[in-house]
Structure formats: structure tokens, C-alpha cells
N, C-alpha and C positions, 0 to 999 in steps of 0.2 A: 707538772705538765710533762716533763720528759718521761716519767713513769707512765703517764696516760698514752703517750705515743708508742712506748715499748709494748704496752699491753694491746694497743689497737692491732699491731702487726701480728698478733697471735691469730687473728681472724683472717689472715691472707688466704685467698682461694676458697673461703667458706661463705663469705657474706654477700658477694657481688649479686645483683647490682647495687646493693646498699653499700654505704661507706664503712670503712674500718674505723671503729671508735673505741677509745679506752676511757675509763673513768676512775677517779680516786677520791675517797672521802677522808678528810683530814680534820682531826681535832687536837688543838694545842700542839701543832707540829708532829703529830703522830698519825700514821695511816691507820684507820680503823675499818676501812672497807675498800675494795677495788674490784673491777670487773671490766669485761670487754664484750663487744658484740661478737657471739661465737658462731652463729649459724643464721643464714637468711631465713626470715620468718620467725626467728626466735626472739627472746627478750633482748632489748638494747643494753648498751653498756651501762647506763645509769641504773637501770633495773637490777642488773646483775651485781653491780657495786653496792647498792643499798641492801639487797638481799644477803650479801656476803658479811654484813655486820653482825657480830655475835650478839646474843641476848643480853650479855653483860654490858655491851657498849651501845646498845640500842637507845637508851636515854640521852646519849651524847649527840645523836643525829641532829636535833634542832640547834645545836651549838656549834655545828662543823661547817667546813667549806668544801663544796663539791668542785673538784676539777675535772673537766671533760674536754677532750681534743677537738670535739666538733659541736656546734650549736644543738642543743636538745630539741627534739621535734615537738610541734605543738598541734599535730593533726593526728587523726585516726588512720592508720595504715593497717599492716598486719598485726600490730600491737597498739595498745593505747598510747596517748601522748606522754612523753617522758616529763614534760613540764608539769603535768597534773600530779604526777608522783612526787616531783621535787617540792611542789607547793603543799601537797598533803602531808609530807614528812617535815614541813616547816623548816626546811633547810634555808638558812638566812643569807648565804653567800654562794655564788656560782662563778667560777673562773673558766672561760672558754677559749680554746686554742684558735679557731677560726670560725666564721660564719658559714652556714650551709648555703649553697647557691641555688638549690631547686626552689621553685616558686612556692611550693607548699610550706617550706620552712623559712626561707631567706628573711631573717630578722624577726619573724613572728614568734619564735620561741623566746628570743631575748625580750621582745615587747611584753609577752604574757608574763614572764617572770618579774619583770620590773613592775608591772601593773599590780602583781600580788605583793609587792613590797620587798622583793629579793634583790639584794645588791649584786649587780652583774658587771664583771670585768671581762672585756673581750680583746682578742688579738695578743695573747701571751704565747710566745713561740709560734706566731701565726705562719711564718714561712715554713717552719719545720712541719707543722700540722697540715699545711696545704700539700707538701711534698708527700707526706704520708698517704694522703688520699689523691695522688696525682691521677690515678685511673678514674676515680669518680668525677673529679673536676673536668678532666679532658672530655670525658663522655658526655657530660651535660653542657659544657661550653661549646664544644666543636660538633656534637651530635654524631659522634663515631667512637669506636673502641679506642683505647690507649693501645698504641701499636709498638710492639718490641720486635726488632729485627735481630735474628740470631743466626750465625753460621760459624763453622769451624774451617780453618784454612791451614795449609801447610807453611813451612817456614818461607818458601818461595812464593807465597800468595796464591795458591791453587785451592780451589773448593772441591774438586773432584773430576773424575773421568776415568777411562780405562788407560792405565799408564803404569810405568815402573816407579815404585816408591823407594827411596833410599834413605837410610838412617846414617846421618853424619858421613855421607860419601859411600856407604857400603850398598852394593847392588841387592836387590831382592826380586823375587818372582813377580811376574806380571799379576796384578790383582786389581779389582775394581775399587778405586779410591773414593768411596762415598764418605759423606760427613761422619758417619757413625764409626769409622775406623781411623779417623784423623785425631780426635781427641782421646785422651786416656780414660780408663774406667772410672777414676775418681771424678774427673770433670763430667762425665756422663751422668754420674749420680746427682751432681749439682744441676745439671741440665733438667733432670727429672723433677728436682725440687722447684726449679723455675716454672716448669709446666704446672705443677700443682698449685701455684699461686695466681694462674691466669685462667680466664673464662674459656678461651679457645686457642687452637693452634692451627696454622694454615701451611699447606704445601701446594705445589702445583702438579700438573699432570705427570711431567717427567720424573719428578722425585717419587711420586706415588708408584709409578711403574718400575723404575730402576731399583729403588731402595726397599719397596714395600714396607714402610715404616708402620708401627703400631701406634705411635704418637700418644702413648699412655704414660703413667707415672709408676710403672712397674718397679723401678729401682728406688722409689722413695714413697713413704706413706702419704697418701693424700688423694684428693679428688682428681679424677681424669678430666682434662679440658674437652670441650666440644671439639671434634675433628672437622676441620674445614678444608675442602679441596676444590681447586678450580679444574673442571673437566669439561671444556667447551663442547666437545663432540660426543661425550659420554662413552669414551673408548676404554675406560678403566674397568677391568673385570671385577665382578663381585666377590671373587676369591680372595682379593687383597684383604690384608689385615685392617685397613680403613673401614672395611664394611663387615667386620665380624660381629657387629651389633653389641659388643661389650659395652659401648658408650655411644652417645649421639654423634652422628656425622651429618655434615651439610655439604652438598654438592652444588656448586654454582656452574651453570651450563647454558647453552643457547637453545635447547630443545623442549624442555618440559618443566612443569612445576607441580610436584606432588610429594606426598609423604608416605613412605612405606615403612611401617614400624618406626624405628628410631634413625631412619636414613631419610633426610629431607632434601628434595631437589628444588632449587630456586632458579628460575630462568632469568636471564639478563639479556639485554640488547647488545649486539656487537657494534660498539662505537668507541670513541676515545675516552669515554667516562666510565669504562667498565669497572676500574677499581672503586670509583666513587659509588656506583651502583651497588657494589658488594658491601661496601661499608655502611651505606644507607640501610641496606636490609639487616645487616648485623645490628645496627643501632636499634632498628624496630624490634629485633628479637631480644633486646636488652643484653647484648653481648658487650660487657664493659671493657674487656682487655683481650688482646690477642697476640701470641708469638707467631711471627712469620718465620718458617725454617728453610725456606728455599724452594727451588734452587736459585742459581745466580740471576737468571733472568727475572724471576719473580721478585726477588729481593731488590734488584736494581730498579725495577719499575715503581716500587714504593719510594725508593730514594729519589728518584727523577721526579716524581709527582710531589715530593715534599710531604709524604704521608707516613711520617714516622716520628716517634716520641723518644726512642731509646734504641741503641744498637749494642748488642753483646757479641763481641768478636773473640773467638777462641783461636789461638795461633799455637800450633805444635812446633816448638823450636828444634826438634830433633828430626823432623820429617821433611824430605824434599821429594817433589813430584816430577820436576822437569816439565814435559808437556802436559797440559791440563787446562781445565776451564779456570779463567782468572776469577778471583773473588770479587765481589761487588765493590764499588768505589764510593765511599761516603763523601758527600759534599756538605760544606758548611757544618763542621762538627766540633765538638768540644770534648776532650778526654776528661772523664771525671772520676774514673777509678781504674786501678790496675791490680791484679791479683795473680799469683803464680800458684799452680797446682802441678807439682812434678814437672813433666815436660811441657805443660801448657801454660801460656800467658793469656789471661783474660782481660780485655780492654772494654770498658763501658763508655760509650759516647752519648752525648745529648746533642740535638741540633742547635745551631746558633741562629739567630735571627737573620 
């Protein structure tokens, strides 16, 4: 099952809004086939696993056990039901990490297999299997994207502004201290890897204006996320990198709703539930996960509303800013991971109940 979970992660950033799934076929304690869901709309993990079995080992399939990290589907979607293939291949035993929660599948795949005489074991490494598909489960349980907050801060807890930066007490020239120059080049590559694993990335108006970010994965091979920006009064110029049409952009605003090429404008009402309106729209658009990259006001609004599932905070221990914009303050958090990359310390937090 651990191998299934490792394989499932290979599909990160490629299969949403479908779940990431890995499958392994075992005969006499030997793996004879394995596969994972590689691409949205493409064959599922079980299909790729069974198809990977060599011609020499094909006669062993009816004598093997299939391990799969998520319950096999029993409905016709973009591909045929995986349960049908398992039954057709006369696989006698299936071990499942966790049940699928969407109504089309939830328990139906297990029932169909049992009805065909297949021995089914469920909830093997269930917690780990659920965590692997945390985006998928949050999306379907809460009807919103899985939200990752991300920012970089100086050693004295500043996220940016026009100020003097100092390195271990040494003065430097006045420069604009945006997030892009707080973290080092190696951490920046990791951030682009993070982007490649999520469906969307969000910034606010000020960040778009001041930093003119491209919000792409140019430092890492992978799919660019959908770019989401909040621009209430539509004051952002189309000359910004956000609107270069290299990838889809979504603009939430108070004035219009229309789509021009791959730039989509969605109108929201000015009230206290603006964030929820945005998340409701992203849910309808099947945006399963989103990184929020700032600035401080936007990040804090998600924190204060309790609308976050993970926070990734990069702290440059060598950099001091003095006067500047304070970094967001996380409430009710649990530190789950710490990693150092040269001058940067990365802390990953989860919300506590």
C-alpha cells in the first residue's frame, strides 16, 4: 500500500479534479504490475497497473492481489469503470486504502466487486491514503478548493515594503523588498514545484501591481496553475504578466462578468462574504486546490475567516528589514514540518480545531 501511495503522488498537478491514485498487482509477494493515474481524462491507476504486466506474467493475474490507494470506480466517466476490468481479469482479491467519498463511487465500487465474488479488504493505511488525497477530500467535503497559504518573511517578521534590507547587521541600499527577493534561489525553485502541484494560484491587486508576478512554473517542469487575482475596481493594466495569455487567468471584480480569450472576469457582490463567493465560484469551476501568495492583507483575511488548510512560511534567517509590512499571524496552528534550504527555514503548519 505504501508503494501505491508513492505512485499516486507521481500524478500531482496532472489529474485534478480527479484524485491521485496508485495501484500495485502482487503475486506470491512479488510485484508484477504497477501504475498510477497520470493525466486527467486518461486511464486510471488500475488500468495502467494491469496493462503494465508483462506477457510472461499475464497468466498470473487471476492469481494475484490488487492493491489500490482509493476505491475503484464503478461508474462510466471519462473512462470505463475500473471494477469491470478487475472482474474481467478475474483478480480474486483487492486491498483498498480508503473509500471514495463522491456519490458516484462511495461504496459502490466495493459492493460491485464483492457481488462478483472478489474478496475486498478496506482501510489499509487509511489515514495515509486520505492525506495523500487531502485536496480531493477537502474539495468534496467542504465544496471549496484546498487552500495553501504561502509567504516569505525576513528574520524580523516582515513580508515586504520599501525599506533598507540588512544582512546580519550590514547596511544595504534602499530596494523594494518584495517576497521574490526574500527567499533564496533554491527555495524559489521549490516554490515553483509547489505551484506545479496545485490547480490555481491567487494574489491581490497590490501584489499584482507592485511585483508584476508571472505566477508560472518557469523554474520547474510542470503545468502552470490557473492565475487568480482579486481586482475589485479593474484597475490592473493588461500589460501585467498576469494577463500575458500564456495560461488561464481569472479576475474577481465588482463590475463585469465575461470571458475574453483565456482571461475570465467573474463579478462578485461587495459584502462580508466576498471570500466565500470567490471560493464558491472556484468550486463550480472545479478548481480543486489553490496557493494564496499574498500580500499580507489578503493572506490575513483567509486566516481570520478560517479558510485555510495548510500554511507554508519561508523565513530568511540572514535578512533584516527594519520598518516594513508585518507578516500575517497564524491562529490555532500546528507545526508539522521544518526544512532548511541554505539561508531559508521553511515551516509548514496545519490548522488546529
